[in-house]
DSSP file (Angstrom, degrees, kcal/mol; ACC not computed):
  #  RESIDUE AA STRUCTURE BP1 BP2  ACC     N-H-->O    O-->H-N    N-H-->O    O-->H-N    TCO  KAPPA ALPHA  PHI   PSI    X-CA   Y-CA   Z-CA
    1    1 A I      >       0   0    0      0, 0.0     5,-2.8     0, 0.0     3,-0.4   0.000 360.0 360.0 360.0 -45.3  -24.0  -33.1   51.2
    2    2 A A  T > 5 +     0   0    0      1,-0.2     3,-1.8     3,-0.2     5,-0.0   0.892 360.0  56.5 -64.3 -39.2  -23.6  -30.3   48.5
    3    3 A R  T 3 5S+     0   0    0      1,-0.3    -1,-0.2     2,-0.1     0, 0.0   0.800 106.4  51.1 -62.4 -27.5  -23.7  -32.9   45.7
    4    4 A E  T 3 5S-     0   0    0     -3,-0.4    -1,-0.3     2,-0.0    -2,-0.2   0.314 127.1-100.3 -92.8   8.6  -27.1  -34.0   47.0
    5    5 A G  T < 5S+     0   0    0     -3,-1.8    -3,-0.2     1,-0.3    -2,-0.1   0.560  82.1 126.5  88.8   8.8  -28.4  -30.4   47.1
    6    6 A G      < -     0   0    0     -5,-2.8     2,-0.6     1,-0.0    -1,-0.3  -0.307  64.3-111.2 -92.3 179.3  -27.9  -29.8   50.8
    7    7 A D     >  -     0   0    0      1,-0.1     4,-3.4    -2,-0.1     5,-0.4  -0.955  17.7-154.8-113.3 112.6  -26.1  -27.1   52.7
    8    8 A A  H  >>S+     0   0    0     -2,-0.6     5,-2.3     1,-0.2     4,-1.3   0.847  93.7  49.5 -58.7 -35.9  -23.0  -28.5   54.5
    9    9 A F  I  4>S+     0   0    0      3,-0.2     5,-2.9     2,-0.2    -1,-0.2   0.974 120.8  31.6 -68.4 -53.8  -23.1  -25.7   57.1
   10   10 A L  I  45S+     0   0    0      3,-0.2    -2,-0.2     1,-0.2    -1,-0.2   0.822 126.0  42.5 -75.8 -31.5  -26.8  -26.1   58.0
   11   11 A D  I  <5S+     0   0    0     -4,-3.4    -3,-0.2     3,-0.1    -1,-0.2   0.681 134.6   8.0 -91.7 -18.3  -27.2  -29.8   57.4
   12   12 A Y  I  X5S+     0   0    0     -4,-1.3     4,-2.0    -5,-0.4    -3,-0.2   0.677 125.8  45.7-125.7 -55.5  -23.9  -31.0   59.0
   13   13 A M  I  ><S+     0   0    0     -5,-2.3     4,-2.5     1,-0.2    -3,-0.2   0.918 113.4  47.9 -65.5 -45.4  -21.9  -28.3   60.8
   14   14 A V  H  ><S+     0   0    0     -5,-2.9     4,-2.9     2,-0.2     5,-0.2   0.951 112.5  47.7 -64.5 -49.1  -24.8  -26.8   62.8
   15   15 A P  H  > S+     0   0    0      0, 0.0     4,-2.2     0, 0.0    -1,-0.2   0.900 113.6  49.1 -59.1 -37.8  -26.2  -30.1   64.0
   16   16 A E  H  X S+     0   0    0     -4,-2.0     4,-2.1     2,-0.2    -2,-0.2   0.919 112.8  47.1 -64.6 -42.8  -22.7  -31.2   65.1
   17   17 A A  H  X S+     0   0    0     -4,-2.5     4,-2.5     2,-0.2    -1,-0.2   0.890 110.7  52.0 -66.3 -39.6  -22.1  -28.0   66.9
   18   18 A V  H  X S+     0   0    0     -4,-2.9     4,-2.8     2,-0.2     5,-0.2   0.917 108.9  51.1 -62.5 -43.1  -25.5  -28.2   68.6
   19   19 A L  H  X S+     0   0    0     -4,-2.2     4,-2.5    -5,-0.2    -2,-0.2   0.926 112.5  45.1 -60.3 -46.1  -24.7  -31.7   69.8
   20   20 A R  H  X S+     0   0    0     -4,-2.1     4,-2.6     2,-0.2    -1,-0.2   0.882 112.5  52.0 -66.4 -38.4  -21.4  -30.6   71.3
   21   21 A F  H  X S+     0   0    0     -4,-2.5     4,-2.3     2,-0.2    -2,-0.2   0.935 112.4  45.6 -60.6 -48.2  -23.0  -27.5   72.9
   22   22 A K  H  X S+     0   0    0     -4,-2.8     4,-2.5     2,-0.2    -2,-0.2   0.904 113.7  48.7 -64.6 -42.9  -25.7  -29.7   74.5
   23   23 A Q  H  X S+     0   0    0     -4,-2.5     4,-1.5    -5,-0.2    -1,-0.2   0.910 111.4  50.0 -64.6 -42.3  -23.2  -32.3   75.7
   24   24 A G  H  < S+     0   0    0     -4,-2.6     4,-0.5     1,-0.2    -2,-0.2   0.909 112.9  46.0 -63.0 -42.3  -20.9  -29.6   77.1
   25   25 A F  H >X S+     0   0    0     -4,-2.3     3,-1.4     1,-0.2     4,-0.6   0.904 109.1  56.5 -65.8 -41.0  -23.8  -28.0   79.0
   26   26 A G  H >< S+     0   0    0     -4,-2.5     3,-0.8     1,-0.3    -1,-0.2   0.790  96.1  64.1 -62.7 -28.6  -24.9  -31.4   80.2
   27   27 A R  T 3< S+     0   0    0     -4,-1.5    -1,-0.3     1,-0.2    -2,-0.2   0.725  96.3  59.1 -67.7 -20.0  -21.5  -32.1   81.8
   28   28 A L  T <4 S+     0   0    0     -3,-1.4     2,-0.7    -4,-0.5    -1,-0.2   0.743  95.1  71.3 -77.8 -22.9  -22.2  -29.2   84.1
   29   29 A I    <<  +     0   0    0     -3,-0.8    -1,-0.1    -4,-0.6     3,-0.1  -0.847  51.1 158.7-100.8 112.9  -25.3  -30.8   85.4
   30   30 A R        +     0   0    0     -2,-0.7     2,-0.3     1,-0.2    -1,-0.2   0.709  62.3   8.8-105.8 -26.2  -24.5  -33.8   87.6
   31   31 A G  S >  S-     0   0    0      1,-0.0     3,-1.3     4,-0.0    -1,-0.2  -0.936  76.9 -98.3-150.5 170.6  -27.6  -34.3   89.7
   32   32 A K  T 3  S+     0   0    0     -2,-0.3    -1,-0.0     1,-0.3    -3,-0.0   0.758 120.2  53.8 -65.1 -24.2  -31.2  -33.1   90.2
   33   33 A R  T 3  S+     0   0    0      2,-0.0    -1,-0.3    -3,-0.0     2,-0.1   0.521  82.0 113.6 -89.8  -5.1  -30.2  -30.7   92.9
   34   34 A D    <   +     0   0    0     -3,-1.3     2,-0.3     2,-0.0    -5,-0.1  -0.389  41.7 171.8 -65.0 141.8  -27.5  -29.0   90.8
   35   35 A E        +     0   0    0     -2,-0.1     2,-0.3     2,-0.0    -2,-0.0  -0.972   8.3 126.2-147.0 160.9  -28.3  -25.4   90.0
   36   36 A G        -     0   0    0     -2,-0.3     2,-0.4     2,-0.0    -7,-0.0  -0.984  46.8 -94.6 170.3-175.3  -26.5  -22.5   88.4
   37   37 A L        -     0   0    0     -2,-0.3     2,-0.5     2,-0.0    -2,-0.0  -0.995  24.6-165.0-131.9 131.2  -26.4  -19.9   85.9
   38   38 A A        -     0   0    0     -2,-0.4     2,-0.5     2,-0.0    -2,-0.0  -0.973   6.8-156.9-118.5 131.5  -24.9  -20.1   82.4
   39   39 A L        -     0   0    0     -2,-0.5     2,-0.6     2,-0.0    -2,-0.0  -0.930   5.3-169.2-109.5 127.2  -24.2  -17.0   80.4
   40   40 A F        -     0   0    0     -2,-0.5    -2,-0.0     1,-0.1     5,-0.0  -0.958   5.1-179.6-115.0 111.9  -23.9  -17.3   76.6
   41   41 A L        +     0   0    0     -2,-0.6     2,-0.7     4,-0.0    -1,-0.1   0.085  41.8 117.1-102.4  22.2  -22.7  -14.0   75.2
   42   42 A D    >   -     0   0    0      1,-0.1     3,-1.9     2,-0.0     4,-0.2  -0.827  53.4-155.2 -94.6 113.3  -22.6  -15.0   71.6
   43   43 A S  T >> S+     0   0    0     -2,-0.7     4,-2.4     1,-0.3     3,-1.5   0.672  85.1  78.7 -64.9 -16.2  -25.1  -12.8   69.7
   44   44 A R  H 3> S+     0   0    0      1,-0.3     4,-1.5     2,-0.2     7,-0.4   0.766  79.1  71.4 -63.5 -22.8  -25.5  -15.5   67.0
   45   45 A L  H <4 S+     0   0    0     -3,-1.9    -1,-0.3     1,-0.2    10,-0.2   0.787 116.8  19.0 -63.1 -26.2  -27.8  -17.3   69.4
   46   46 A V  H <4 S+     0   0    0     -3,-1.5    -2,-0.2    -4,-0.2    -1,-0.2   0.609 127.4  49.4-116.1 -19.3  -30.4  -14.6   68.8
   47   47 A H  H  < S+     0   0    0     -4,-2.4     2,-0.4     4,-0.0    -3,-0.2   0.594  99.7  66.9-101.0 -11.3  -29.4  -13.0   65.5
   48   48 A K  S >< S-     0   0    0     -4,-1.5     3,-1.5    -5,-0.3     4,-0.4  -0.848  81.4-125.2-110.3 147.9  -28.8  -16.0   63.3
   49   49 A G  T >  S+     0   0    0     -2,-0.4     3,-0.5     1,-0.3     4,-0.2   0.809 110.7  52.7 -59.0 -31.8  -31.5  -18.3   62.1
   50   50 A Y  T >> S+     0   0    0      1,-0.2     3,-0.9     2,-0.1     4,-0.9   0.560  85.2  88.0 -82.8  -7.6  -29.7  -21.4   63.5
   51   51 A G  H X> S+     0   0    0     -3,-1.5     4,-1.9    -7,-0.4     3,-0.6   0.852  79.7  60.2 -60.7 -36.8  -29.4  -19.8   67.0
   52   52 A Q  H <> S+     0   0    0     -3,-0.5     4,-2.8    -4,-0.4    -1,-0.3   0.815  96.0  62.5 -62.9 -29.0  -32.7  -21.2   68.2
   53   53 A R  H <> S+     0   0    0     -3,-0.9     4,-0.7    -4,-0.2    -1,-0.2   0.883 105.7  46.3 -62.7 -36.7  -31.5  -24.7   67.5
   54   54 A F  H X< S+     0   0    0     -4,-0.9     3,-0.7    -3,-0.6     4,-0.5   0.938 113.4  47.5 -69.2 -47.1  -28.8  -24.2   70.1
   55   55 A L  H >< S+     0   0    0     -4,-1.9     3,-1.2     1,-0.2    -2,-0.2   0.890 109.4  53.3 -63.5 -39.8  -31.2  -22.6   72.7
   56   56 A R  H 3< S+     0   0    0     -4,-2.8    -1,-0.2     1,-0.2    -2,-0.2   0.724 100.2  64.2 -67.6 -20.0  -33.8  -25.4   72.2
   57   57 A S  T << S+     0   0    0     -4,-0.7    -1,-0.2    -3,-0.7    -2,-0.2   0.641  79.4 102.0 -79.0 -13.3  -31.1  -28.0   72.9
   58   58 A L    <   -     0   0    0     -3,-1.2     4,-0.1    -4,-0.5   -36,-0.1  -0.492  65.7-146.9 -75.1 139.2  -30.6  -26.8   76.4
   59   59 A P  S    S+     0   0    0      0, 0.0     2,-0.2     0, 0.0    -1,-0.1   0.618  75.2  64.3 -81.0 -11.2  -32.2  -28.9   79.1
   60   60 A A  S    S-     0   0    0      1,-0.1    -2,-0.1     0, 0.0     2,-0.1  -0.577 100.7 -72.7-109.6 170.3  -33.0  -26.1   81.5
   61   61 A E        -     0   0    0     -2,-0.2     2,-0.5     1,-0.1    -1,-0.1  -0.372  49.1-150.9 -59.4 135.9  -35.1  -22.9   81.3
   62   62 A T        -     0   0    0     -4,-0.1     2,-0.4    -3,-0.1    -1,-0.1  -0.952  14.0-175.1-116.2 129.7  -33.6  -20.4   79.0
   63   63 A R        -     0   0    0     -2,-0.5     2,-0.5     2,-0.0    -2,-0.0  -0.968  12.8-149.2-122.7 140.0  -34.1  -16.7   79.5
   64   64 A L        +     0   0    0     -2,-0.4     2,-0.4   -18,-0.0    -2,-0.0  -0.929  16.9 179.0-109.4 130.1  -32.9  -14.0   77.1
   65   65 A C        +     0   0    0     -2,-0.5    -2,-0.0     1,-0.1     0, 0.0  -0.997  16.6 165.6-131.2 130.5  -32.0  -10.6   78.5
   66   66 A F        +     0   0    0     -2,-0.4    -1,-0.1     1,-0.1     3,-0.1   0.611  61.2  78.3-114.0 -21.3  -30.7   -7.7   76.5
   67   67 A D  S  > S-     0   0    0      1,-0.1     4,-2.6     2,-0.0     5,-0.2  -0.807  71.0-144.9 -94.2 124.0  -31.1   -4.9   78.9
   68   68 A P  H  > S+     0   0    0      0, 0.0     4,-2.5     0, 0.0     5,-0.1   0.860  99.5  49.9 -57.8 -37.9  -28.3   -4.8   81.6
   69   69 A S  H  > S+     0   0    0      2,-0.2     4,-2.3     1,-0.2     5,-0.2   0.892 111.3  48.7 -71.3 -36.3  -30.6   -3.5   84.3
   70   70 A T  H  > S+     0   0    0      2,-0.2     4,-2.5     1,-0.2     5,-0.2   0.915 112.1  49.9 -65.3 -42.1  -33.2   -6.3   83.6
   71   71 A F  H  X S+     0   0    0     -4,-2.6     4,-2.7     1,-0.2     5,-0.2   0.933 110.5  49.8 -60.3 -46.1  -30.4   -8.8   83.6
   72   72 A A  H  X S+     0   0    0     -4,-2.5     4,-2.3     1,-0.2    -2,-0.2   0.908 112.4  46.5 -61.5 -42.8  -29.1   -7.5   87.0
   73   73 A S  H  X S+     0   0    0     -4,-2.3     4,-2.4     2,-0.2    -1,-0.2   0.893 113.9  47.9 -69.7 -38.0  -32.5   -7.6   88.6
   74   74 A E  H  X S+     0   0    0     -4,-2.5     4,-2.4     2,-0.2    -2,-0.2   0.898 112.0  50.2 -67.6 -39.3  -33.2  -11.1   87.3
   75   75 A L  H  X S+     0   0    0     -4,-2.7     4,-2.4    -5,-0.2    -2,-0.2   0.925 112.0  47.9 -62.3 -44.5  -29.8  -12.3   88.5
   76   76 A H  H  X S+     0   0    0     -4,-2.3     4,-2.7    -5,-0.2     5,-0.2   0.927 111.3  50.0 -62.5 -45.5  -30.5  -10.8   91.9
   77   77 A A  H  X S+     0   0    0     -4,-2.4     4,-1.9     1,-0.2    -1,-0.2   0.900 111.6  49.0 -61.4 -41.6  -34.0  -12.4   92.1
   78   78 A W  H  X S+     0   0    0     -4,-2.4     4,-0.8     2,-0.2    -1,-0.2   0.932 113.0  47.2 -62.8 -45.5  -32.5  -15.8   91.1
   79   79 A Y  H >< S+     0   0    0     -4,-2.4     3,-0.7     1,-0.2    -2,-0.2   0.914 112.7  47.9 -65.0 -43.6  -29.8  -15.6   93.7
   80   80 A V  H 3< S+     0   0    0     -4,-2.7    -1,-0.2     1,-0.2    -2,-0.2   0.859 110.6  52.3 -65.8 -35.9  -32.1  -14.4   96.5
   81   81 A A  H 3< S+     0   0    0     -4,-1.9    -1,-0.2    -5,-0.2    -2,-0.2   0.613  84.1 111.3 -78.4 -11.9  -34.6  -17.2   95.8
   82   82 A R  S << S-     0   0    0     -4,-0.8     2,-0.2    -3,-0.7    -3,-0.0  -0.360  75.9-114.5 -63.9 137.7  -32.0  -20.0   95.9
   83   83 A P        -     0   0    0      0, 0.0    -1,-0.1     0, 0.0    -2,-0.1  -0.536  30.5-135.1 -69.1 139.5  -32.3  -22.4   98.9
   84   84 A R        -     0   0    0     -2,-0.2     2,-0.1    -3,-0.1    -3,-0.0  -0.791  16.9-114.5 -97.6 137.1  -29.3  -22.0  101.2
   85   85 A P        -     0   0    0      0, 0.0    -1,-0.0     0, 0.0     0, 0.0  -0.431  34.8-112.5 -66.2 143.5  -27.6  -25.1  102.6
   86   86 A R        -     0   0    0     -2,-0.1     2,-0.1     1,-0.1     3,-0.0  -0.606  31.2-118.0 -77.2 133.5  -27.9  -25.4  106.3
   87   87 A P        -     0   0    0      0, 0.0     2,-0.3     0, 0.0    -1,-0.1  -0.458  30.5-108.4 -69.9 142.8  -24.6  -25.0  108.1
   88   88 A D              0   0    0      1,-0.1     0, 0.0    -2,-0.1     0, 0.0  -0.542 360.0 360.0 -70.4 132.3  -23.5  -28.0  110.1
   89   89 A V              0   0    0     -2,-0.3    -1,-0.1    -3,-0.0    -3,-0.0   0.392 360.0 360.0-108.8 360.0  -23.8  -27.4  113.8
């Protein structure tokens, strides 16, 4: 890659890492009714130029929160809005 004028990190390592990231996340989703919350606490996702490539690879809605109180209120709103399974009677 370098001999051809490319950047081995950006042209090979990042795409490979994005693929593995996407595949790993995809293993968590088994069906259309699956739901959940994934936290990625790696600041490189927002502070490095290649971070958006990782975020765009996710199949679900992605929200970024930097303020702890905003995160707490969004987490609470998500949890409250979740449909609850009916108990077997």
